[in-house]
C-alpha positions in Angstrom: -4.6 10.7 8.8 -3.1 7.1 8.9 -5.2 5.5 6.0 -3.7 9.3 3.6 -0.6 8.8 4.5 -0.7 5.3 3.4 -1.4 6.3 0.5 1.2 7.9 -0.5 3.6 4.8 -2.0 0.3 4.7 -4.3 -0.6 7.6 -5.6 3.6 8.0 -6.0 3.6 4.8 -7.9 1.2 6.2 -10.5 -1.8 4.1 -8.8 -5.0 5.5 -7.7 -5.8 6.2 -3.8 -7.1 3.0 -1.7 -10.3 3.0 -0.6 -11.5 0.1 1.6 -15.1 0.0 2.5 -15.6 0.1 6.4 -18.0 -2.9 5.6 -14.5 -5.1 4.0 -11.9 -3.0 6.9 -11.8 -5.8 8.7 -11.6 -8.8 6.6 -8.6 -6.4 4.4 -7.0 -5.8 7.6 -6.3 -9.5 8.3 -5.2 -10.4 4.6 -2.6 -7.7 5.0 -2.1 -9.5 7.9 -1.4 -12.5 6.9 0.0 -11.6 3.7 3.2 -9.7 6.3 3.5 -12.8 8.6 3.9 -15.4 4.8 7.0 -13.1 3.3 8.3 -10.8 6.1 8.2 -6.9 6.9 7.4 -5.2 3.1 10.6 -3.1 2.5 11.5 -2.0 -1.0 14.6 -4.7 -0.5 11.5 -7.2 -0.2 9.5 -6.3 -3.2 6.9 -5.9 -1.8 6.8 -2.5 -1.8 5.6 0.0 -4.6 8.5 1.5 -6.2 7.5 5.0 -6.6 6.8 6.3 -10.4 9.0 8.9 -12.6 7.7 12.5 -11.6 6.6 14.2 -14.7 8.6 16.9 -16.8 6.7 20.3 -16.4 
């Protein structure tokens, strides 16, 4: 469920969902942790959070 929820901002910004292979998951989490420690918590103010894509007109 957490992986599904973590893809919502990615999808809203117009990108495809992220799929991390189970063999690469530990490295991926370690990289995210190092990034967060070096740049601070991801927020819209820090610029580390993806902006939402405009909603298409229907």
